[in-house]
C-alpha positions in Angstrom: 15.3 -93.2 -82.4 16.5 -90.2 -79.6 17.1 -86.9 -80.9 19.5 -84.4 -79.9 17.8 -81.4 -78.3 17.5 -78.1 -80.7 19.6 -75.3 -79.6 18.8 -72.8 -82.0 15.2 -71.8 -80.9 17.0 -69.9 -77.1 18.9 -68.2 -79.7 16.2 -67.2 -82.1 14.2 -65.8 -78.7 17.3 -64.0 -77.5 17.5 -62.2 -80.9 13.8 -61.6 -80.7 13.8 -60.0 -77.5 16.7 -58.3 -78.3 15.7 -56.8 -81.3 12.1 -55.8 -79.7 14.0 -53.9 -77.0 16.6 -52.0 -79.1 14.1 -51.5 -81.5 11.8 -49.8 -78.7 14.5 -47.8 -77.5 15.4 -46.4 -81.0 11.8 -46.3 -82.4 10.0 -44.6 -79.1 12.5 -43.2 -76.7 9.6 -42.0 -74.6 8.1 -44.9 -74.0 9.8 -45.5 -70.4 11.7 -42.2 -70.1 9.8 -41.4 -67.0 11.3 -44.8 -65.5 14.6 -44.0 -66.5 14.4 -40.6 -65.3 13.7 -41.8 -61.8 16.7 -44.2 -61.8 18.3 -40.7 -62.4 17.1 -38.8 -60.3 18.3 -41.6 -57.2 21.8 -41.4 -58.6 21.6 -37.7 -58.5 20.6 -38.0 -54.4 23.0 -40.7 -54.2 26.1 -38.7 -55.5 25.3 -35.9 -52.7 26.9 -38.5 -50.3 30.2 -37.8 -52.4 31.1 -34.2 -52.8 32.6 -33.1 -55.9 34.8 -30.0 -56.4 33.1 -26.8 -56.4 33.3 -23.5 -57.5 34.1 -21.1 -54.1 33.1 -17.5 -55.8 29.4 -18.3 -56.5 26.8 -16.5 -53.8 23.2 -16.0 -53.3 21.5 -13.3 -52.2 18.0 -14.3 -51.1 14.8 -12.5 -51.1 12.8 -13.9 -47.9 9.9 -13.5 -46.1 11.7 -11.4 -43.9 13.2 -9.2 -46.8 9.3 -8.5 -47.9 8.7 -7.4 -44.1 11.7 -5.7 -43.7 11.0 -3.5 -46.9 7.2 -3.1 -45.6 8.1 -1.8 -42.2 11.0 0.7 -43.2 13.9 -0.8 -41.3 16.2 -0.5 -44.2 15.4 3.1 -44.4 12.3 3.3 -46.7 8.9 1.1 -46.9 7.1 -0.3 -49.8 4.7 -3.1 -50.4 5.0 -6.7 -51.7 5.9 -5.4 -55.1 9.0 -3.3 -55.1 10.0 -0.4 -56.6 13.1 -0.6 -58.7 14.7 1.6 -56.3 15.2 -1.2 -53.9 17.0 -3.3 -56.6 19.1 0.1 -57.3 20.2 0.0 -53.5 21.3 -3.5 -53.7 23.5 -3.2 -56.5 25.2 0.0 -55.3 26.0 -2.2 -51.9 27.1 -5.2 -54.1 29.1 -2.8 -55.9 30.7 -1.3 -52.8 31.6 -4.8 -51.1 33.5 -5.5 -54.2 31.0 -8.4 -56.4 32.4 -9.3 -59.4 29.3 -10.2 -60.9 25.8 -9.6 -59.7 23.0 -11.8 -61.8 19.3 -10.9 -60.8 16.9 -13.9 -61.4 13.9 -11.4 -61.8 12.2 -10.0 -64.7 12.0 -6.2 -65.4 9.7 -6.8 -68.3 8.5 -3.1 -68.4 9.2 0.5 -67.2 7.1 1.2 -64.2 6.8 5.5 -64.4 3.9 4.9 -61.5 6.7 4.3 -59.1 8.1 6.9 -56.5 10.7 9.0 -57.4 14.3 8.6 -55.6 15.6 11.9 -54.0 19.8 11.9 -55.1 22.6 13.1 -53.1 22.1 16.4 -54.5 18.8 16.8 -53.7 17.1 16.0 -57.2 14.9 13.5 -58.1 14.8 10.8 -60.5 12.7 7.9 -61.7 12.9 4.6 -60.1 13.7 2.8 -63.0 16.1 5.5 -63.8 18.0 5.2 -60.6 18.2 1.5 -60.7 19.8 2.0 -64.7 22.1 4.5 -63.3 23.1 2.0 -60.6 23.8 -0.9 -63.3 25.9 1.8 -65.4 27.9 2.7 -62.3 28.7 -0.8 -61.6 29.1 -2.4 -64.9 28.6 -5.8 -63.8 24.9 -6.3 -63.5 23.3 -9.1 -65.7 19.5 -8.9 -65.7 17.0 -11.5 -66.6 15.3 -12.4 -69.9 13.1 -15.1 -71.8 11.6 -15.5 -75.2 8.7 -13.6 -74.3 9.7 -11.1 -71.8 12.7 -8.7 -72.9 13.9 -5.7 -70.6 13.2 -2.2 -71.7 16.1 -0.9 -73.9 16.7 1.7 -70.6 17.9 -1.5 -68.5 19.3 -3.5 -71.5 21.8 -0.7 -72.5 22.7 -0.4 -68.8 23.2 -3.7 -68.0 26.5 -5.6 -68.6 24.4 -8.2 -70.4 20.9 -10.5 -70.7 20.8 -13.9 -69.1 18.3 -16.3 -69.9 16.1 -17.7 -66.9 13.1 -20.1 -68.8 12.2 -22.8 -66.6 11.3 -26.1 -68.8 10.2 -28.9 -66.4 9.8 -32.8 -67.8 6.6 -34.1 -68.3 6.6 -35.6 -64.7 7.1 -31.5 -63.4 10.7 -32.1 -62.4 13.4 -29.8 -63.6 16.5 -31.6 -64.8 17.6 -29.7 -67.9 18.0 -26.3 -69.3 18.7 -24.8 -72.6 22.0 -23.1 -73.4 20.5 -20.6 -75.0 17.8 -19.0 -76.8 17.2 -16.5 -79.8 15.1 -13.7 -78.9 14.0 -10.9 -81.2 14.4 -7.2 -80.0 12.0 -5.1 -81.1 12.8 -1.0 -81.9 11.0 0.9 -79.1 8.7 2.6 -81.7 6.9 -1.0 -82.3 7.2 -1.8 -78.4 5.4 1.3 -77.9 2.5 0.7 -80.5 2.2 -3.1 -78.8 1.9 -1.1 -75.3 -1.3 0.8 -76.9 -4.3 -1.9 -75.8 -6.7 -0.2 -78.5 -4.4 -1.3 -81.2 -4.5 -5.3 -80.0 -1.2 -5.4 -81.1 1.2 -8.8 -80.3 4.4 -8.4 -82.2 4.7 -12.3 -81.7 2.6 -12.8 -84.5 4.4 -10.5 -86.8 4.4 -11.3 -90.4 7.8 -10.3 -92.0 8.0 -10.1 -95.7 10.1 -8.4 -98.7 9.6 -4.7 -98.3 6.9 -4.5 -95.4 6.0 -5.7 -91.6 2.5 -6.8 -91.3 1.2 -6.7 -87.6 -1.8 -8.1 -87.3 -4.7 -6.6 -84.6 -5.8 -9.5 -82.5 -9.5 -10.2 -82.6 -9.8 -7.8 -86.0 -9.5 -8.4 -89.9 -7.2 -5.5 -89.7 -3.6 -5.0 -89.7 -0.9 -2.5 -89.6 1.6 -2.4 -92.4 5.4 -0.9 -92.1 7.2 -0.5 -94.8 11.3 -1.3 -94.2 13.9 -2.0 -96.8 16.3 -4.8 -97.6 18.0 -4.2 -94.1 14.6 -3.9 -92.2 15.0 -0.5 -91.7 12.1 1.7 -91.0 11.4 5.1 -91.5 10.6 6.8 -88.1 8.5 9.2 -89.2 5.8 6.6 -90.1 5.6 6.2 -86.4 4.6 10.4 -86.1 6.5 12.8 -83.5 9.5 14.5 -84.1 13.1 12.9 -83.9 15.1 13.6 -81.4 18.3 15.3 -81.9 21.0 13.4 -83.4 18.5 10.7 -83.9 19.2 9.2 -87.1 15.5 9.3 -89.7 15.5 5.2 -89.9 16.6 2.5 -88.0 16.3 -1.4 -87.7 13.0 -2.5 -86.8 14.3 -5.6 -84.6 17.5 -7.4 -83.8 17.8 -11.0 -83.3 20.3 -11.8 -80.4 21.3 -14.8 -78.7 20.7 -14.8 -74.9 22.8 -17.5 -73.2 21.4 -19.2 -69.8 21.9 -16.8 -66.8 24.4 -19.5 -65.2 26.6 -19.5 -68.5 26.6 -15.7 -68.8 27.7 -16.0 -65.1 30.6 -18.2 -65.5 31.5 -16.5 -68.4 32.6 -13.7 -66.2 34.5 -15.5 -64.1 36.5 -17.5 -66.9 36.7 -14.8 -69.3 34.7 -16.9 -72.2 33.8 -15.1 -75.2 30.3 -15.9 -75.6 30.0 -14.0 -79.0 32.5 -16.8 -80.6 31.0 -19.9 -79.2 31.4 -23.0 -81.3 27.9 -24.4 -81.4 27.6 -27.6 -82.9 23.9 -29.5 -82.2 24.5 -31.9 -84.8 27.6 -33.7 -82.6 26.2 -32.4 -79.3 28.5 -29.9 -78.1 28.8 -26.5 -77.5 32.5 -24.9 -77.2 33.5 -21.8 -75.2 36.5 -20.4 -75.2 38.2 -17.4 -73.2 41.5 -16.2 -72.0 44.8 -18.1 -71.3 43.7 -21.0 -73.2 40.7 -21.7 -71.2 38.0 -24.2 -72.9 34.7 -25.6 -71.9 32.7 -27.8 -74.0 29.1 -28.5 -72.8 27.1 -31.7 -73.9 24.1 -31.0 -75.2 21.3 -32.7 -76.9 20.3 -31.8 -80.8 18.1 -28.8 -79.3 20.9 -27.3 -77.0 19.6 -28.6 -73.9 22.0 -29.9 -70.8 21.3 -31.6 -67.8 22.0 -29.5 -64.5 24.7 -31.2 -62.5 22.8 -30.3 -59.3 24.3 -30.7 -55.7 26.0 -27.6 -55.0 24.2 -25.6 -52.0 24.9 -22.0 -51.1 24.4 -20.1 -47.9 21.6 -17.5 -48.3 22.2 -14.1 -47.3 18.8 -12.0 -46.6 18.3 -9.3 -48.8 17.2 -6.8 -46.3 21.0 -7.2 -44.6 22.5 -5.8 -47.6 19.8 -2.9 -47.7 20.5 -2.0 -43.8 24.3 -1.8 -44.8 23.8 0.3 -47.8 21.6 2.4 -45.5 24.5 2.8 -43.4 27.0 4.2 -45.9 24.5 6.6 -47.1 24.2 8.0 -43.5 28.0 7.7 -43.5 28.2 5.0 -40.8 31.0 3.0 -42.4 32.6 1.5 -38.9 31.6 -2.4 -38.8 30.6 -2.8 -42.5 31.3 -6.1 -44.0 32.3 -6.9 -47.5 31.1 -10.4 -47.9 30.9 -10.6 -51.5 34.3 -9.4 -52.7 35.1 -11.1 -55.6 32.1 -13.4 -55.9 29.2 -14.0 -58.5 26.1 -13.3 -56.7 22.9 -14.7 -57.8 20.3 -12.5 -56.5 16.4 -14.2 -56.6 13.5 -15.6 -54.6 13.2 -17.9 -51.4 9.7 -17.1 -50.6 6.9 -19.2 -50.4 3.1 -18.5 -50.7 2.7 -15.5 -52.6 3.5 -14.1 -56.4 7.5 -13.9 -56.1 7.5 -17.6 -55.4 10.0 -19.2 -57.5 10.1 -23.2 -56.0 9.7 -26.7 -57.8 10.5 -30.2 -58.2 14.4 -31.0 -58.8 16.1 -34.8 -58.7 17.4 -33.6 -55.4 13.8 -32.8 -53.8 10.4 -32.0 -54.5 10.7 -28.5 -53.3 13.6 -26.6 -54.3 14.6 -23.0 -54.8 14.4 -22.8 -58.4 17.1 -19.9 -58.7 19.5 -22.5 -57.6 19.8 -24.0 -61.4 21.6 -20.6 -62.2 24.6 -21.4 -60.2 24.9 -25.2 -60.4 25.0 -24.4 -64.2 27.9 -22.0 -63.4 29.7 -24.3 -61.2 29.4 -27.0 -63.6 30.9 -24.5 -66.1 33.8 -23.2 -64.0 34.6 -26.7 -62.8 34.3 -28.5 -65.9 32.2 -30.9 -64.5 28.9 -31.9 -66.9 26.3 -34.8 -66.7 26.8 -37.1 -69.9 24.2 -39.2 -70.5 24.7 -42.2 -72.9 24.5 -42.0 -76.9 22.0 -44.2 -78.1 24.5 -46.3 -79.8 26.1 -46.9 -76.4 22.7 -47.7 -74.8 22.2 -50.3 -77.9 25.3 -51.9 -76.8 25.0 -52.0 -73.4 21.8 -53.7 -73.8 22.9 -56.1 -76.4 26.2 -57.3 -74.2 24.1 -57.8 -71.2 21.4 -59.6 -73.0 23.9 -62.0 -74.8 25.1 -62.2 -71.0 22.0 -63.2 -69.9 21.1 -65.5 -72.4 24.3 -67.4 -72.3 23.8 -68.0 -68.1 20.3 -68.7 -68.7 20.6 -71.7 -71.2 23.9 -73.1 -69.7 22.9 -73.1 -66.2 20.3 -75.2 -64.2 17.2 -72.9 -63.7 18.2 -71.9 -59.9 21.6 -71.3 -60.8 20.9 -69.4 -63.8 18.2 -67.2 -61.9 20.8 -66.6 -59.2 23.5 -65.6 -61.6 21.2 -63.3 -63.5 20.1 -61.5 -60.7 23.8 -61.0 -59.3 24.9 -59.7 -63.0 21.8 -57.4 -62.5 22.5 -56.0 -59.2 26.2 -55.3 -60.4 25.2 -53.6 -63.2 22.9 -51.5 -61.2 25.6 -50.8 -58.6 27.9 -49.9 -61.7 25.8 -47.3 -62.7 25.9 -45.4 -59.6 29.1 -45.5 -59.2 29.8 -44.0 -62.6 27.5 -41.3 -62.2 28.7 -40.7 -58.8 32.7 -40.7 -59.8 32.2 -39.2 -63.5 28.7 -37.9 -63.9 28.3 -40.3 -66.5 24.2 -41.4 -67.1 24.2 -44.8 -68.2 20.9 -46.4 -68.8 18.9 -48.9 -66.5 15.8 -49.8 -67.4 16.2 -51.1 -71.0 19.3 -53.1 -70.3 17.7 -54.4 -67.0 14.3 -54.5 -67.8 14.0 -55.7 -71.1 17.6 -57.3 -72.2 17.8 -58.9 -69.0 14.8 -59.4 -66.8 12.1 -60.1 -69.9 14.7 -62.1 -71.9 15.7 -64.2 -68.7 12.1 -64.8 -67.8 11.1 -65.7 -71.5 14.2 -68.2 -72.0 13.5 -69.8 -68.8 9.6 -70.7 -69.7 10.8 -71.9 -72.9 13.5 -74.3 -71.6 11.6 -75.4 -68.8 8.1 -75.9 -70.5 8.8 -76.7 -73.9 12.1 -77.8 -75.1 12.2 -81.0 -73.2 9.1 -82.6 -75.0 9.8 -84.8 -77.7 7.6 -83.2 -80.2 9.7 -80.5 -80.3 12.8 -82.4 -81.0 10.6 -84.0 -84.0 10.1 -80.1 -85.0 13.7 -79.3 -84.4 14.7 -81.9 -87.4 11.9 -80.8 -89.9 11.1 -77.8 -89.1 13.5 -76.3 -91.9 12.8 -79.0 -94.2 9.5 -79.1 -95.2 6.4 -76.8 -94.5 4.7 -76.1 -91.4 1.6 -78.1 -92.2 3.6 -80.7 -93.0 5.2 -80.9 -89.7 2.1 -80.6 -88.0 1.0 -83.8 -89.8 4.1 -85.6 -88.8 3.4 -85.0 -85.1 -0.1 -85.8 -85.5 1.0 -89.3 -86.9 0.9 -91.8 -84.5 3.3 -94.1 -86.5 6.3 -92.2 -87.8 9.5 -94.0 -88.9 12.7 -92.2 -89.9 15.0 -94.9 -90.0 16.2 -96.6 -93.4 13.5 -96.8 -95.9 13.6 -98.1 -99.3 10.8 -96.1 -100.9 9.8 -94.5 -104.3 10.5 -90.8 -104.1 10.7 -87.8 -106.7 14.2 -86.1 -106.4 14.6 -82.5 -107.2 17.9 -80.5 -108.4 18.1 -76.8 -109.1 20.7 -74.9 -109.8 21.1 -71.2 -110.3 23.1 -70.3 -113.5 25.2 -67.4 -114.0 26.1 -67.2 -110.4 29.7 -68.2 -110.4 30.4 -65.7 -113.2 28.6 -63.2 -111.6 30.9 -63.6 -108.3 34.1 -63.7 -110.4 32.6 -60.1 -112.0 32.0 -58.6 -108.4 35.2 -60.0 -107.1 37.0 -58.8 -110.3 35.1 -55.3 -109.7 36.6 -54.9 -106.0 40.2 -56.3 -107.4 40.2 -53.6 -110.0 39.5 -50.9 -107.8 41.7 -52.0 -105.0 44.4 -52.0 -107.9 43.7 -48.6 -109.5 43.1 -46.4 -106.1 46.3 -48.6 -104.6 44.1 -49.1 -101.3 45.8 -49.9 -98.3 45.2 -53.7 -97.0 42.9 -53.2 -94.3 40.5 -51.1 -96.8 41.0 -54.0 -99.5 40.2 -56.5 -96.9 37.1 -54.8 -95.6 35.9 -54.1 -99.6 36.4 -57.9 -100.4 34.1 -58.7 -97.4 31.4 -56.7 -98.5 31.6 -57.9 -102.0 31.0 -61.3 -100.3 28.4 -60.4 -98.2 26.8 -58.9 -101.3 27.3 -62.2 -103.2 26.1 -64.4 -100.5 22.9 -62.0 -100.0 22.1 -62.7 -103.7 22.4 -66.3 -103.8 20.2 -66.3 -100.8 17.5 -64.4 -102.5 17.1 -66.8 -105.3 17.7 -70.0 -103.3 14.9 -68.6 -100.7 12.4 -68.2 -103.9 13.4 -71.7 -104.8 12.8 -73.3 -101.1 9.4 -71.3 -100.9 8.5 -72.8 -103.9 9.6 -76.5 -102.7 7.7 -76.1 -99.4 4.6 -74.6 -101.0 4.0 -77.7 -102.6 4.7 -79.9 -99.9 8.4 -81.0 -100.6 11.2 -81.8 -98.2 14.2 -79.6 -98.4 17.0 -81.7 -98.3 20.1 -79.5 -98.5 21.8 -76.5 -100.3 25.2 -77.4 -102.0 26.6 -74.2 -103.1 23.9 -72.4 -105.4 22.1 -75.5 -106.2 19.1 -76.8 -103.8 18.3 -80.5 -103.6 14.5 -81.3 -102.6 12.5 -84.7 -102.5 8.8 -85.4 -102.5 7.1 -88.7 -100.6 8.9 -88.8 -97.6 9.0 -88.6 -94.6 5.0 -87.9 -95.4 3.4 -90.2 -98.0 2.2 -88.5 -101.1 0.9 -90.6 -104.1 0.9 -88.0 -106.6 4.8 -86.7 -105.5 6.0 -86.3 -109.3 3.3 -83.8 -110.1 4.0 -81.9 -106.9 7.9 -81.7 -107.8 7.0 -80.5 -111.0 4.4 -77.9 -110.3 7.5 -76.8 -107.5 9.8 -76.7 -110.4 7.3 -74.5 -112.1 6.6 -72.1 -109.6 10.3 -71.8 -108.9 11.0 -70.9 -112.3 8.4 -68.4 -112.0 9.6 -67.0 -108.9 12.9 -66.7 -110.5 11.8 -64.5 -113.3 9.7 -62.2 -111.1 12.7 -61.8 -109.2 14.7 -60.8 -112.2 12.3 -58.4 -113.1 12.2 -56.7 -109.9 16.1 -56.5 -109.4 16.5 -55.0 -113.0 13.8 -52.3 -112.2 16.3 -51.4 -109.3 19.4 -50.8 -111.7 18.5 -47.1 -112.3 18.7 -46.5 -108.4 21.6 -48.9 -108.4 23.6 -47.2 -111.0 23.0 -44.0 -109.3 24.3 -45.3 -105.9 27.3 -46.8 -107.5 28.3 -43.2 -108.7 27.5 -41.8 -105.4 30.2 -44.6 -104.1 32.8 -43.4 -106.2 32.7 -39.9 -105.7 33.0 -40.8 -102.1 36.0 -43.4 -102.8 34.1 -46.6 -102.4 34.2 -49.4 -104.7 31.2 -49.5 -107.3 28.3 -51.4 -107.3 27.7 -54.0 -110.6 24.0 -53.8 -111.9 21.8 -56.2 -110.9 21.9 -59.1 -114.0 19.3 -61.4 -114.3 20.4 -65.3 -113.1 18.6 -68.4 -114.5 17.6 -71.9 -112.8 18.5 -75.0 -114.6 16.1 -77.9 -113.2 16.4 -81.8 -113.3 13.9 -84.1 -111.7 13.7 -87.8 -111.8 11.3 -90.5 -109.8 12.7 -94.0 -108.4 13.4 -96.0 -105.9 16.1 -94.6 -103.5 17.3 -94.9 -99.5 15.6 -92.5 -97.5 16.7 -91.7 -93.9 18.6 -89.9 -91.1 22.1 -89.6 -92.0 24.7 -88.7 -89.3 25.0 -89.3 -85.5 24.1 -88.2 -82.1 26.9 -86.3 -81.4 27.1 -84.2 -84.7 23.6 -83.9 -85.5 21.3 -85.5 -88.4 20.3 -84.7 -91.9 16.9 -86.3 -93.3 18.2 -87.2 -96.9 17.7 -89.7 -99.9 20.6 -91.3 -101.9 20.9 -94.1 -104.8 21.0 -94.2 -108.5 17.9 -92.3 -109.1 19.2 -89.3 -107.2 22.2 -89.3 -109.3 20.5 -89.4 -112.5 18.4 -86.2 -111.0 21.4 -84.5 -110.4 22.7 -84.9 -114.1 19.5 -84.0 -115.7 19.6 -80.7 -114.1 23.7 -80.6 -115.2 21.9 -81.0 -118.6 19.3 -78.5 -118.4 20.8 -75.3 -119.4 19.2 -72.2 -118.2 15.6 -71.5 -117.4 14.5 -75.2 -118.5 12.9 -77.8 -116.4 14.2 -81.5 -117.6 12.5 -84.6 -116.7 13.2 -88.4 -116.9 10.8 -90.7 -118.6 10.3 -92.1 -115.2 8.8 -88.9 -113.9 6.6 -88.1 -117.2 5.1 -91.5 -117.1 3.9 -90.2 -113.3 2.5 -87.4 -114.6 0.5 -89.1 -117.1 -1.2 -91.2 -114.7 -1.7 -88.2 -111.9 -1.9 -85.4 -114.3 -2.3 -86.2 -117.9 -2.8 -82.4 -118.5 0.3 -81.2 -117.3 2.0 -84.0 -119.1 0.6 -83.4 -122.4 2.4 -79.8 -122.2 5.7 -81.8 -122.0 8.0 -81.9 -125.1 10.0 -84.7 -125.4 13.6 -84.4 -126.3 16.7 -86.2 -128.0 17.9 -88.8 -125.2 20.9 -88.2 -123.4 23.9 -90.1 -122.3 24.9 -89.3 -118.5 27.9 -90.0 -116.6 27.2 -93.5 -114.8 24.5 -94.9 -116.7 25.4 -96.8 -119.8 22.2 -96.6 -121.8 20.8 -93.3 -123.1 17.6 -91.5 -120.8 15.0 -90.4 -122.5 14.0 -86.8 -121.3 10.9 -84.3 -121.2 11.0 -80.6 -121.0 8.4 -78.7 -119.0 7.2 -75.6 -120.2 6.9 -73.2 -117.3 6.1 -69.6 -119.0 3.0 -68.3 -118.4 0.7 -67.4 -121.4 0.0 -63.7 -121.6 
């Protein structure tokens, strides 16, 4: 007897591998994120060979080592050490304003006022503080953006004279590479009175630890058990008198303790000036991963973000650097009245001012996908360039990553199973190379980041390797083919016995067996009720054809799930008691004992399986009925959502018929269309007829089965109750029958 090779194992293996790959991607997205990011970095560098359209109105003024030297030695008209007073930045603003710059963005944190810096002599001979000079130049220019972070907000003097704040935080990925920035941060700006007490070291106040409660603000003193309490009204307004000192002329007696403000990334603020985007009216939809900015003349930009508001920097725009000392020197010439030969290189430009120095406290460099040592101020103009040009990095959403992995995995499984080993490996390798190259093409031309590691490493490479091992090493063995016939019919223990048996006949045999039929009662009625419920819903709601078809398909799936639940319980009882699961006939199960493996007590095993099946069905009914309260709630929610209701779970019963006797047993079918190991004959028909008369929740056995019980399990036979003989179709004489009780004593 030759067995047809089983094709199900590769399908199962493929399903398991793909399920694991997709499951890992869903449940542990960070598992191989670093490897995926490395492939992303390769694509970013590759994209540099294919320049994309870029904004032409961006410029970079750099603080270089030469700038520090020029300021130190006085070649720009003044000389200061490494930490420049704000006068220097004020001079720079003045020069850029004279040259016609559209916007000036400082990637420099001005965290506090510096009254200790030298005063600045004005044209009229008066002296002003360096900070005030810087603020004055910002107010005159009217186009200066200054830096902020959640931890460091510039003093009020600078904030009120600057055009806007720009957020400049740098958050690297775990591997130390800067790939993303946050579109905005919500920061809290405290009133100057609160800032003043924070500045007093003896009070040990940190405003970030403030506790805001109805009616008061509590300021814990670090390292102490004491706290300062400030009374506030419902609008968080406090009395300035609580802080002592006199009110300034025209100053209101009460003021807000703090204001919460949304500070956008510096690059976004910079681009907003060019496109006239209204950031105050931004449509932030983090749930759906987008921030929509709208401006004058119908301009609109949609930034793709994740749930926390981060988006990927579209690296690649490199700007020439203008050393800051060149502008300071030109400003000095203007002050002296030497205007001949002066340039206006920054007319109409969006100018970013930042550090390019190395080796001191002003260093602002780090790793990006482009290179290990990058001037990080470049993130601002790359973000601005993305918004101005409308080019953003878009990472494939999770559903698309799963779909790609499944499609590539299925292609890999088909190629691996249909081709010989060498041809399959070559084909899979070519398919992997084609996809890998495709991810580079899509990124280079469309800036779409498609996944690489999970699809190639898991869905293709791992799956191909596992299938190859299975196909080459295991599937061709004869014992595997024996398992392919019997693994779903009998328990694993019996399959192993078959494989160990030296002689094993599966051709036509005449053997005494016990045949078991069990039918799920009430299932047909339930099916009709479910279908009628959907039909009534469709009629009453006049549902369109496509939706109606969908609802009927859903009800069909639900019906199938229910019957499979009950049939599985019966099948488990059969296998548990050593039976051979022959087939499913609609909602009926057929099984038999004493073949293929001999079992002297086959009738006892069949009856015990019937008892176990009835008890399993009873427990299943109890569990399903316990679900009805939740199911009723779900049904109401579905109706409210315009969906068909769910019927409550109903208890289904099992009717069982068992008969013993001589039958023909063996494989039925052909090599081409497969085999089924089954039994047939008069005694099989009788078992089927007894199932028909068993009713609901009852086990009916023939007298031949009962006599087997008397011989091998008299205690079980003693519980049986003889019923009136019945006449069944196909038999002339009435048949003596017995009922087997199965309810457990409480």
